[in-house]
Every structure is written in structure tokens, then in C-alpha cells.
C-alpha positions in Angstrom: 27.6 -12.6 14.3 25.1 -11.0 11.9 22.2 -12.8 13.4 23.1 -11.6 16.9 23.5 -8.0 15.8 20.2 -8.1 13.9 18.4 -9.6 17.0 20.0 -7.0 19.3 18.9 -4.1 17.0 15.4 -5.6 16.8 15.0 -6.0 20.6 16.4 -2.6 21.3 14.5 -0.6 18.8 11.3 -2.6 18.6 10.4 -4.8 21.6 11.5 -2.3 24.2 9.5 0.5 22.7 6.1 -1.2 22.1 3.3 -2.6 24.1 1.4 -5.5 22.7 -2.2 -6.2 23.5 -2.3 -9.8 22.1 -0.2 -12.4 20.4 -1.9 -11.4 17.1 -0.8 -7.8 17.7 2.7 -8.9 18.4 2.8 -11.0 15.2 1.4 -8.2 13.0 4.0 -5.7 14.4 6.9 -8.1 13.9 5.7 -8.7 10.3 5.5 -4.9 9.8 9.0 -4.5 11.2 10.5 -7.2 9.0 9.0 -5.6 6.0 10.4 -2.2 7.0 13.8 -3.7 7.8 14.1 -5.3 4.4 12.2 -2.9 2.1 12.4 0.6 3.5 15.5 0.9 5.7 18.3 2.4 3.7 21.8 1.1 4.4 24.9 3.2 3.8 27.0 0.0 3.5 24.7 -1.1 0.6 25.4 2.1 -1.4 22.3 3.8 -0.1 19.9 1.0 -1.1 17.6 -1.1 1.0 18.5 -4.8 1.4 15.9 -5.9 -1.1 17.1 -3.3 -3.7 20.7 -4.3 -3.2 19.9 -8.0 -3.6 17.8 -7.4 -6.7 20.4 -5.3 -8.5 22.8 -8.3 -8.6 20.2 -10.6 -10.1 
């Protein structure tokens, strides 16, 4: 279920709002989005932390 929700969010917020000029451009933008999603996007469910911050606090 999580993968499906994540993919739906990605396609809705990212793919439908961008135009890509090449495969390289698409790859770069996907990499940027993944970085944002894991390192900058704050999650209320994760006590206001990003996914990386939340994961690192339990190590």
C-alpha cells in the first residue's frame, strides 16, 4: 500500500506538472525529487522530521 501511495503522490505532484526535454533531464529531475522527498519534506507523522532525520534518530 505504501508503494502505491508514494507512486500516486509522485505521479500527481511531479510527472503531471513537468515537461522533460530528454531522458537525461527526466532522470535528473527524478533524482532531485527523491532527494527532496527523503531529505527536505517534513512529515507530521514523523514528529515534524524528514524521513532521513527520523530514521537517523533511531540509530
